N, C-alpha and C positions, 0 to 999 in steps of 0.2 A: 563864267562865275556870274550868277543873278545880279542886275541892278534895276533900281526902281524906274518905272517909265510913267509919264502922264498918259491920259486917255487916247492922245493921238499917236503915241509911240514915241515920243521925245525922252530922251534921257533926263533924269533928276539926279540933282547933285546932293543926294541923301546916301551916305555909307550905310551899308547893312552890316549888322555884326551880331545879332541875335532876334529871336522871335519869340516874345512873350506871350503865351496863350492862356486863355481862360477855358478850363474845363467844367463839366457838370454843370452847365448853365441853361439847358434846355430840358424841361421837365420829361417830355415823351421818350428823349433820347434815354435819359436817366433811368426810367421806367424799362425801356427795351434791353437795356444793358443789365439789368437787375440790381443797379446801384441805388443807394440813398442820397437824399439831398444833403447839403452842407451849409452850415450858417455863413461860414467864411468861404470867400472864392476859392476854387481850386486853381493854382497857377502851375504852370510849367514851362519850360523854356526849350525851344529847339535852336540848332545851331544855323548859322547861316546857308550852310550846305543842305539844309532841308528844303530850300527855296529854289524854284526852277523858273524859266523863262516860259510863259505861257504859249510862246510862238513855236517851241521845240517840242519835240515828243518827249513823253515820260516814259522811262523803262520800269516795267512792273513785273518783278520777279515772280514767276507761276510756281515755284516750289514750297512758298509759304501760304499758299491758299487764296482765296478769293478776296479782293480789295473792298474796302468799304470807303464810301465817298460822302462828304459833307461839306456844302456850301457854307462859307464863313465870311463874316463882315471883318475886314482888316483896318485897322488904325494905324496911320503911320505918324509916329511920334518924332518930331524935329529937334527936338532938344533932350538932353538928359534930365531924369527926374529922379529924385530921390526923397521920400516921405512928403510929396506933394500934396497939398490941399486940391478939392475938386476944381477950383477956379484956376489955378496953376497948372494942373493937368488939362484941363479944357484948352487952356492957351498954347498948349505944347503940342497939339494936333496939327499936323501938316497937311493930312489928307485921309481920304477914305478909299478903300478898294474891295474888290472879290476876291476871296481866295478859295481854293479847293483843297481841303485836306483829305488826304489819302492815307488809310491805315489798313495794315494787314492784321486783322483781327486775330487769326490763329497764332500769328507771331506773338503780339500783343499779349494775348492770353498766356502764352508759354512764358513769356517775361515775368509777368505779373505772378504766376506761380513761383517763379525762381526769386521773388522777393522786389523785382522793380516795381516802382510806384505808377510810373508814367508809360509813356509811348516810346518805341524804339528810336534811336537816334541814328537817323542815315542822311 
């Protein structure tokens, strides 16, 4: 199971229960994917099982086509937030990190055609 670590590898005492993602926030990628921009942020959630330890190998299934990668800014929120204003949200930030988002585009496209709006959950 994944556990947050600091830049030196020491374990951090922050439980992981979900990953909230912001999509469609990079103009060139939106254009590349043939999508349109939205006034409101596009949010989606990934389960904690979508996280893996960067020090461990990542298994990428070959039967679903090529893997697409994106480097992302990760923001660790240290407290629960609900309808927080900008100041409260800023005070809840416990740290920043780098995340590598891997997506099987062919699988994603098939799921979207079948009615799913987001990314596969694995």
